[in-house]
C-alpha positions as CSV (number, residue, x, y, z in Angstrom):
1,M,0.0,0.0,0.0
2,L,1.1,3.5,-0.8
3,H,0.5,6.5,1.4
4,G,-0.9,9.9,0.4
5,V,-3.0,12.8,1.4
6,D,-5.6,15.0,-0.2
7,I,-5.6,18.7,0.5
8,S,-7.4,21.9,-0.3
9,S,-6.8,25.6,0.4
10,H,-7.3,24.8,4.1
11,Q,-3.9,23.1,4.1
12,S,-1.7,25.8,2.4
13,S,1.3,24.0,3.9
14,F,1.7,20.2,4.3
15,D,4.4,17.7,5.1
16,T,5.4,15.4,2.3
17,D,7.6,13.0,4.4
18,G,6.5,9.4,3.7
19,L,4.0,10.4,1.0
20,D,3.8,8.7,-2.4
21,F,1.0,10.7,-3.8
22,V,-0.9,14.0,-3.2
23,F,-4.3,14.9,-4.4
24,I,-5.0,18.7,-4.5
25,K,-8.3,20.4,-4.8
26,A,-8.1,22.4,-8.0
27,T,-11.6,23.7,-8.6
28,E,-15.3,23.7,-7.5
29,G,-18.3,24.5,-9.6
30,R,-17.6,26.9,-12.4
31,S,-15.9,29.8,-10.5
32,Y,-13.7,28.6,-7.6
33,V,-10.0,27.8,-8.0
34,N,-7.8,26.9,-5.1
35,P,-5.6,30.0,-4.4
36,H,-2.7,27.8,-3.1
37,L,-2.8,25.4,-6.1
38,A,0.5,26.3,-7.7
39,E,2.5,26.2,-4.5
40,Q,0.9,22.9,-3.4
41,V,1.6,21.3,-6.7
42,K,5.2,22.5,-6.6
43,R,5.6,21.1,-3.0
44,A,4.2,17.7,-4.1
45,R,6.3,17.6,-7.3
46,D,9.5,18.6,-5.5
47,A,8.9,15.6,-3.2
48,E,8.5,13.4,-6.3
49,C,5.0,12.4,-5.3
50,V,2.5,11.3,-7.9
51,V,0.1,14.3,-8.2
52,G,-3.6,14.3,-8.6
53,F,-6.2,17.0,-8.9
54,Y,-9.8,17.0,-7.9
55,H,-12.9,19.0,-8.7
56,F,-15.8,19.4,-6.2
57,L,-18.8,18.8,-8.4
58,W,-22.0,20.9,-8.1
59,P,-25.3,20.0,-9.8
60,G,-25.9,21.7,-13.2
61,D,-23.9,22.8,-16.2
62,I,-21.6,19.7,-16.1
63,K,-19.8,20.4,-19.4
64,A,-18.8,23.9,-18.2
65,Q,-17.5,22.4,-14.9
66,A,-15.5,19.8,-16.8
67,D,-14.0,22.5,-19.1
68,Y,-13.2,24.7,-16.1
69,F,-11.6,21.9,-14.2
70,V,-9.2,20.8,-17.0
71,S,-8.4,24.4,-17.7
72,K,-7.0,24.8,-14.2
73,A,-5.5,21.4,-13.5
74,S,-1.9,21.0,-14.9
75,E,-1.7,18.8,-18.0
76,K,1.2,16.5,-17.3
77,A,1.5,12.8,-18.1
78,G,1.0,10.7,-15.0
79,D,-1.2,13.2,-13.2
80,L,-4.4,11.8,-11.9
81,L,-7.8,13.6,-12.1
82,A,-10.8,13.0,-9.9
83,V,-14.3,14.2,-9.3
84,D,-15.4,14.8,-5.7
85,W,-19.0,13.7,-5.5
86,E,-20.7,14.5,-2.2
87,Q,-23.2,16.8,-0.6
88,N,-22.4,20.5,-1.0
89,G,-22.8,23.4,1.5
90,E,-26.4,23.9,0.3
91,G,-27.4,20.3,1.1
92,T,-27.6,19.2,-2.6
93,W,-25.5,17.1,-4.8
94,A,-25.0,16.3,-8.5
95,S,-27.1,13.4,-9.8
96,N,-25.7,10.0,-10.9
97,A,-26.2,11.1,-14.5
98,E,-24.3,14.4,-13.8
99,K,-21.5,12.5,-12.0
100,D,-21.2,10.0,-14.9
101,S,-21.3,12.8,-17.5
102,F,-18.6,14.8,-15.7
103,I,-16.2,11.8,-15.6
104,R,-16.9,11.1,-19.3
105,D,-16.3,14.7,-20.3
106,V,-13.0,14.9,-18.4
107,K,-11.9,11.6,-20.0
108,R,-12.8,13.1,-23.4
109,L,-10.9,16.3,-22.6
110,R,-7.9,14.5,-21.1
111,P,-7.7,11.1,-22.8
112,H,-4.2,10.5,-21.5
113,N,-5.0,11.0,-17.8
114,K,-6.7,8.5,-15.5
115,V,-10.0,9.9,-14.1
116,L,-11.3,8.7,-10.7
117,L,-14.5,9.1,-8.7
118,Y,-14.1,10.2,-5.1
119,C,-17.1,9.7,-2.8
120,N,-17.8,8.5,0.7
121,R,-19.2,5.1,1.6
122,N,-22.7,6.5,2.1
123,F,-22.8,8.0,-1.3
124,W,-21.5,4.8,-2.9
125,L,-24.0,2.6,-1.1
126,S,-27.0,5.0,-1.0
127,H,-26.8,7.4,-3.9
128,D,-24.9,5.7,-6.6
129,T,-27.0,3.7,-9.1
130,T,-24.6,3.2,-11.9
131,S,-21.3,2.1,-10.2
132,Y,-19.5,4.2,-12.8
133,A,-16.2,5.4,-11.4
134,G,-14.2,6.1,-14.5
135,D,-10.8,4.6,-14.2
136,G,-11.1,3.8,-10.5
137,L,-12.9,4.4,-7.2
138,W,-11.4,6.5,-4.5
139,I,-13.6,5.7,-1.5
140,A,-13.8,7.5,1.9
141,D,-14.6,5.3,4.8
142,Y,-13.0,5.9,8.2
143,V,-12.0,2.4,9.2
144,P,-8.5,0.7,9.2
145,Q,-6.5,1.7,6.2
146,G,-7.0,-0.5,3.1
147,K,-10.2,-2.0,4.5
148,P,-13.1,0.1,3.2
149,R,-16.5,-1.5,3.9
150,I,-17.6,-1.9,0.2
151,E,-17.7,-4.8,-2.2
152,A,-16.6,-2.8,-5.2
153,S,-13.0,-2.7,-6.4
154,W,-11.2,0.4,-5.3
155,R,-7.9,2.1,-6.1
156,I,-7.6,4.6,-3.2
157,H,-9.0,4.6,0.3
158,Q,-9.3,7.7,2.4
159,Y,-9.3,6.2,5.9
160,T,-9.2,9.3,8.2
161,D,-9.5,13.1,8.2
162,Q,-7.4,13.6,11.3
163,P,-5.3,15.7,11.3
164,L,-5.9,15.9,7.6
165,D,-7.3,13.6,4.9
166,R,-5.1,10.5,4.7
167,D,-5.2,7.9,2.0
168,V,-3.7,4.6,0.9
169,A,-3.5,3.4,-2.7
170,D,-3.8,-0.2,-3.7
171,F,-0.5,-0.4,-5.5
172,A,2.7,-2.3,-4.7
173,S,5.1,0.7,-5.4
174,R,5.2,4.3,-6.5
175,A,6.5,3.0,-9.8
176,A,3.4,0.8,-10.2
177,L,1.1,3.7,-9.4
178,L,2.9,5.9,-11.9
179,G,2.9,3.1,-14.5
180,W,-0.9,2.8,-14.1
181,A,-1.3,6.6,-14.2
182,M,0.7,6.8,-17.4
183,G,-1.4,3.9,-18.7
């Protein structure tokens, strides 16, 4: 198992010791971009971590959100892209069709990058009806690392949010993760 974190603007600084990968929130909706994105990417790349970017999905205008996301996330071979599908601050969320459409749009716009679905266990079990996760499922379930309580195949498991979001990836080595990402 590989170790990583996912961060947003709330973690303008983070420690890369012992990390193999870092997911960074790039965008949300059609207007928000992480103000610390460039410096967070540099820190992760300087530590030779595999870098991923994620977009917090809102309902509506999915194509515009996909366009916005890929315009702000670096375009580098081996970078991972993900959609964060969960309840927003207004208590709503994108539908299954919108989630699936976003993943397909990003895959079309960035055919050489892997695109993953991030969601928590509740969303996967209670809201998802298509089981479409693009190139892989990144599941949040706060249980022992590498043991999410789902039957679906997963690539990344977020197992805690203390003191920040920590993840493991189901790969034998960083080279294996990068090889898969370069696909």
